[in-house]
Kinemage of the C-alpha trace (Angstrom):
@kinemage 1
@onewidth
@group {chain A} dominant
@subgroup {mainchain}
@vectorlist {calphas} color= white
{ca met a 1} P 0.040 0.012 -0.029
{ca thr a 2} L 2.799 2.352 0.796
{ca leu a 3} L 4.600 1.780 -2.483
{ca ser a 4} L 1.337 2.439 -4.454
{ca phe a 5} L 1.373 6.035 -3.295
{ca phe a 6} L 4.517 6.663 -5.476
{ca asp a 7} L 3.193 4.960 -8.538
{ca gln a 8} L 1.764 8.267 -9.650
{ca phe a 9} L 5.209 9.561 -10.144
{ca met a 10} L 6.292 6.860 -12.568
{ca ser a 11} L 6.514 7.858 -16.238
{ca pro a 12} L 3.508 6.176 -18.024
{ca thr a 13} L 4.331 4.025 -20.984
{ca tyr a 14} L 2.157 2.651 -23.863
{ca leu a 15} L 3.477 -0.445 -25.814
{ca gly a 16} L 6.934 0.311 -24.249
{ca val a 17} L 6.987 3.919 -25.464
{ca pro a 18} L 7.217 6.693 -22.725
{ca leu a 19} L 4.331 9.004 -22.735
{ca ile a 20} L 6.242 11.910 -21.150
{ca ala a 21} L 6.891 13.396 -24.473
{ca leu a 22} L 3.095 13.655 -25.064
{ca ala a 23} L 2.657 15.163 -21.634
{ca leu a 24} L 5.226 17.834 -22.416
{ca thr a 25} L 3.677 18.719 -25.778
{ca leu a 26} L 0.042 18.787 -24.768
{ca pro a 27} L 0.080 22.198 -22.823
{ca trp a 28} L 1.111 24.077 -25.942
{ca leu a 29} L -2.066 22.905 -27.710
{ca leu a 30} L -4.283 24.402 -24.999
{ca phe a 31} L -3.077 28.082 -25.384
{ca pro a 32} L -5.432 30.193 -27.561
{ca thr a 33} L -3.564 31.316 -30.704
{ca pro a 34} L -3.710 35.032 -32.001
{ca ser a 35} L -6.192 35.713 -34.700
{ca pro a 36} L -5.971 38.094 -37.597
{ca arg a 37} L -8.947 40.076 -36.259
{ca trp a 38} L -8.569 43.566 -34.843
{ca leu a 39} L -10.421 42.665 -31.672
{ca asp a 40} L -9.510 39.530 -29.805
{ca asn a 41} L -11.762 37.415 -27.614
{ca arg a 42} L -11.847 37.707 -23.840
{ca leu a 43} L -9.594 34.655 -23.288
{ca leu a 44} L -6.868 35.865 -25.615
{ca thr a 45} L -7.073 39.348 -24.280
{ca leu a 46} L -6.678 38.004 -20.750
{ca gln a 47} L -3.710 35.802 -21.730
{ca asn a 48} L -1.991 38.756 -23.461
{ca trp a 49} L -2.548 40.952 -20.401
{ca phe a 50} L -1.129 38.402 -18.169
{ca ile a 51} L 1.994 37.833 -20.261
{ca gly a 52} L 2.576 41.517 -20.559
{ca arg a 53} L 2.274 42.111 -16.825
{ca phe a 54} L 4.448 39.174 -15.941
{ca ala a 55} L 7.159 40.228 -18.434
{ca his a 56} L 7.003 43.754 -17.112
{ca glu a 57} L 7.295 42.717 -13.348
{ca leu a 58} L 9.956 40.114 -14.115
{ca phe a 59} L 12.334 42.255 -16.270
{ca met a 60} L 11.885 45.649 -14.486
{ca pro a 61} L 15.163 45.202 -12.366
{ca val a 62} L 16.946 43.495 -15.232
{ca asn a 63} L 19.310 45.678 -17.438
{ca arg a 64} L 18.429 46.212 -21.134
{ca pro a 65} L 20.673 43.486 -22.471
{ca gly a 66} L 18.859 40.951 -20.358
{ca his a 67} L 15.465 41.766 -22.022
{ca lys a 68} L 16.471 39.417 -24.853
{ca trp a 69} L 15.504 36.615 -22.530
{ca ala a 70} L 11.914 37.851 -22.163
{ca val a 71} L 10.388 35.507 -24.697
{ca leu a 72} L 12.290 32.494 -23.270
{ca leu a 73} L 11.492 33.067 -19.675
{ca thr a 74} L 7.892 34.050 -20.275
{ca ser a 75} L 7.393 30.925 -22.368
{ca leu a 76} L 8.996 28.822 -19.700
{ca met a 77} L 6.661 30.366 -17.064
{ca leu a 78} L 3.626 29.427 -19.024
{ca phe a 79} L 4.949 26.029 -19.760
{ca leu a 80} L 5.654 25.209 -16.067
{ca ile a 81} L 2.226 26.642 -14.902
{ca ser a 82} L 0.484 24.555 -17.502
{ca leu a 83} L 2.322 21.374 -16.550
{ca asn a 84} L 1.746 21.878 -12.829
{ca met a 85} L -1.897 22.737 -13.232
{ca leu a 86} L -2.756 19.857 -15.546
{ca gly a 87} L -0.976 17.483 -13.111
{ca leu a 88} L -3.594 18.374 -10.522
{ca leu a 89} L -6.347 16.745 -12.614
{ca pro a 90} L -7.360 13.105 -11.805
{ca tyr a 91} L -5.526 10.311 -13.655
{ca thr a 92} L -2.922 12.683 -15.111
{ca phe a 93} L 0.863 12.563 -15.019
{ca thr a 94} L 2.965 15.534 -13.812
{ca pro a 95} L 6.287 15.720 -15.586
{ca thr a 96} L 7.570 18.393 -13.303
{ca thr a 97} L 7.614 15.868 -10.357
{ca gln a 98} L 10.548 14.328 -12.169
{ca leu a 99} L 13.974 15.637 -10.930
{ca ser a 100} L 15.632 14.723 -14.166
{ca leu a 101} L 13.263 17.082 -16.203
{ca asn a 102} L 13.596 19.887 -13.723
{ca met a 103} L 17.354 19.671 -13.797
{ca gly a 104} L 17.263 19.543 -17.579
{ca leu a 105} L 15.499 22.892 -17.528
{ca ala a 106} L 17.494 24.462 -14.694
{ca phe a 107} L 21.092 23.484 -15.498
{ca pro a 108} L 21.244 24.690 -19.152
{ca leu a 109} L 19.614 28.087 -18.352
{ca trp a 110} L 21.746 28.603 -15.274
{ca leu a 111} L 24.928 27.721 -17.212
{ca ala a 112} L 23.828 30.158 -19.979
{ca thr a 113} L 23.618 33.012 -17.455
{ca val a 114} L 27.160 32.099 -16.105
{ca ile a 115} L 28.646 31.962 -19.644
{ca ile a 116} L 27.138 35.371 -20.462
{ca gly a 117} L 28.669 36.853 -17.352
{ca met a 118} L 32.069 35.311 -18.028
{ca arg a 119} L 32.050 36.496 -21.549
{ca asn a 120} L 30.719 40.069 -21.135
{ca gln a 121} L 32.187 41.037 -17.684
{ca pro a 122} L 34.564 38.373 -16.397
{ca thr a 123} L 36.028 40.592 -13.632
{ca his a 124} L 32.523 41.378 -12.235
{ca ala a 125} L 31.410 37.771 -12.580
{ca leu a 126} L 34.453 36.524 -10.718
{ca gly a 127} L 34.170 39.222 -8.200
{ca his a 128} L 31.038 37.521 -6.772
{ca leu a 129} L 33.405 34.799 -5.528
{ca leu a 130} L 35.163 37.099 -3.121
{ca pro a 131} L 33.247 39.874 -1.292
{ca glu a 132} L 34.992 43.217 -0.819
{ca gly a 133} L 36.806 43.723 2.450
{ca thr a 134} L 37.363 40.049 3.194
{ca pro a 135} L 40.227 39.308 5.745
{ca thr a 136} L 43.248 37.749 4.102
{ca leu a 137} L 43.032 34.481 6.130
{ca leu a 138} L 39.401 33.926 4.976
{ca ile a 139} L 39.993 34.469 1.255
{ca pro a 140} L 40.592 30.758 0.357
{ca ile a 141} L 37.659 29.535 2.487
{ca leu a 142} L 35.257 32.131 1.065
{ca ile a 143} L 36.293 31.454 -2.547
{ca val a 144} L 35.560 27.719 -2.005
{ca ile a 145} L 32.171 28.472 -0.208
{ca glu a 146} L 31.093 30.921 -2.889
{ca thr a 147} L 32.078 28.575 -5.682
{ca ile a 148} L 30.093 25.701 -4.092
{ca ser a 149} L 27.031 28.045 -3.639
{ca leu a 150} L 27.305 28.901 -7.310
{ca phe a 151} L 27.236 25.412 -8.517
{ca ile a 152} L 24.448 24.420 -6.150
{ca arg a 153} L 22.058 26.970 -7.701
{ca pro a 154} L 20.764 24.715 -10.524
{ca leu a 155} L 20.368 21.776 -8.114
{ca ala a 156} L 18.322 23.989 -5.773
{ca leu a 157} L 16.141 25.125 -8.673
{ca gly a 158} L 15.336 21.517 -9.666
{ca val a 159} L 15.049 20.084 -6.169
{ca arg a 160} L 12.762 22.965 -5.015
{ca leu a 161} L 10.272 22.460 -7.821
{ca thr a 162} L 10.290 18.661 -7.574
{ca ala a 163} L 10.047 18.493 -3.732
{ca asn a 164} L 7.077 20.911 -3.506
{ca leu a 165} L 5.074 19.254 -6.203
{ca thr a 166} L 5.832 15.764 -4.968
{ca ala a 167} L 4.918 16.623 -1.421
{ca gly a 168} L 1.636 18.220 -2.465
{ca his a 169} L 0.632 15.217 -4.648
{ca leu a 170} L 1.388 12.750 -1.851
{ca leu a 171} L -0.666 14.699 0.697
{ca ile a 172} L -3.647 14.920 -1.652
{ca gln a 173} L -3.457 11.141 -2.277
{ca leu a 174} L -3.035 10.340 1.462
{ca ile a 175} L -6.032 12.518 2.452
{ca ala a 176} L -8.138 11.223 -0.386
{ca thr a 177} L -7.452 7.594 0.545
{ca ala a 178} L -8.326 8.350 4.250
{ca ala a 179} L -11.580 10.059 3.203
{ca ala a 180} L -12.467 6.960 1.076
{ca val a 181} L -11.699 4.572 3.951
{ca leu a 182} L -13.504 6.638 6.631
{ca leu a 183} L -16.695 7.309 4.557
{ca pro a 184} L -18.499 3.999 5.362
{ca leu a 185} L -17.132 3.888 8.958
{ca met a 186} L -17.364 7.481 10.227
{ca pro a 187} L -19.231 9.697 7.767
{ca ala a 188} L -18.885 12.819 9.833
{ca val a 189} L -15.087 12.433 10.014
{ca ala a 190} L -15.006 11.712 6.306
{ca ile a 191} L -16.812 14.940 5.517
{ca leu a 192} L -14.293 16.847 7.497
{ca thr a 193} L -11.492 15.027 5.751
{ca met a 194} L -13.075 15.913 2.319
{ca thr a 195} L -13.257 19.585 3.395
{ca leu a 196} L -9.558 19.475 4.250
{ca leu a 197} L -8.902 17.732 0.875
{ca phe a 198} L -10.718 20.548 -0.917
{ca leu a 199} L -8.752 23.235 0.961
{ca leu a 200} L -5.464 21.405 0.264
{ca thr a 201} L -6.378 21.244 -3.479
{ca leu a 202} L -6.782 24.954 -3.551
{ca leu a 203} L -3.461 25.316 -1.770
{ca glu a 204} L -1.805 23.062 -4.373
{ca val a 205} L -3.199 25.202 -7.167
{ca ala a 206} L -1.539 28.184 -5.574
{ca val a 207} L 1.670 26.191 -5.052
{ca ala a 208} L 1.602 25.158 -8.707
{ca met a 209} L 1.608 28.669 -9.873
{ca ile a 210} L 3.954 30.060 -7.184
{ca gln a 211} L 6.646 27.489 -7.785
{ca ala a 212} L 6.618 28.095 -11.553
{ca tyr a 213} L 6.967 31.881 -10.861
{ca val a 214} L 9.781 31.235 -8.320
{ca phe a 215} L 11.694 29.005 -10.732
{ca val a 216} L 11.623 31.731 -13.455
{ca leu a 217} L 12.190 34.584 -11.008
{ca leu a 218} L 15.367 33.006 -9.669
{ca leu a 219} L 16.637 32.500 -13.125
{ca ser a 220} L 15.983 36.167 -13.900
{ca leu a 221} L 17.941 37.128 -10.730
{ca tyr a 222} L 20.854 34.950 -11.917
{ca leu a 223} L 20.609 36.659 -15.278
{ca gln a 224} L 20.586 40.122 -13.564
{ca glu a 225} L 23.884 39.376 -11.890
{ca asn a 226} L 25.633 38.540 -15.211
{ca val a 227} L 24.276 41.250 -17.631
C-alpha cells in the first residue's frame, strides 16, 4: 500500500513507449492562438494581459541586454504553470515531479547566465566569489564556499520544484485515501476530511503557480547578476 502512493510519479508507457513526451507537448495545444482580427476574444485578451504584466514585473530590475530573454523566460513560465496545473487533474501525470526534467531545464539556463557573465564582464562575474573587504586569512575559504554556492544553484532550482510538487501530490493522495476509507465507517469524520482535501487542493493550485513563478524569478535574478 505504501509503495502504491509513489506509482503516480512513474512515467507512463504505452506499448513500451514513454508518454512523457506527449505530456510535455500537450500544454502548448491548450493556449489560444492569436487571430487576424482587430479585436481578440476575452480569453486571448486575458492571456496577453497576463503575459505583458508578468514580463514587465520580471524584467523591471534587469538591465536592457537581459531583455532578450523575455520571450524565453515568459514561455518557460507558461509552460511550467500549464504542466503543474494539468498535473492536478485526476488520472494525469505531472512531468515536473521528475527531478531529471527539472534539472534538464534548470542546468542549461543557469549555465547560459554564467557563460554570459564570463564573456561580457569576467572581472565582475568572478568578483562575486570574493566579497569586498574580506580578511586575508578567510579568502581561500570564502572562495571555496562561494564557488560551491554557485554550482548548487541549478540543483536548488530543480529540487525545490520537484519537492514541492511531489509533497503536495502525496498529501492529496493520502488524504483522499483516508476520506475513502472513513466514509463507510465514520461519515462525519469523512466529510471533515473531504473539506480538508478541498482546501489542500486549492493550496496546491496556488503552489503550482507560485513554484513556476519562483523558478523563473530565480533564473531572472541569476541573469541580472551577469548582464
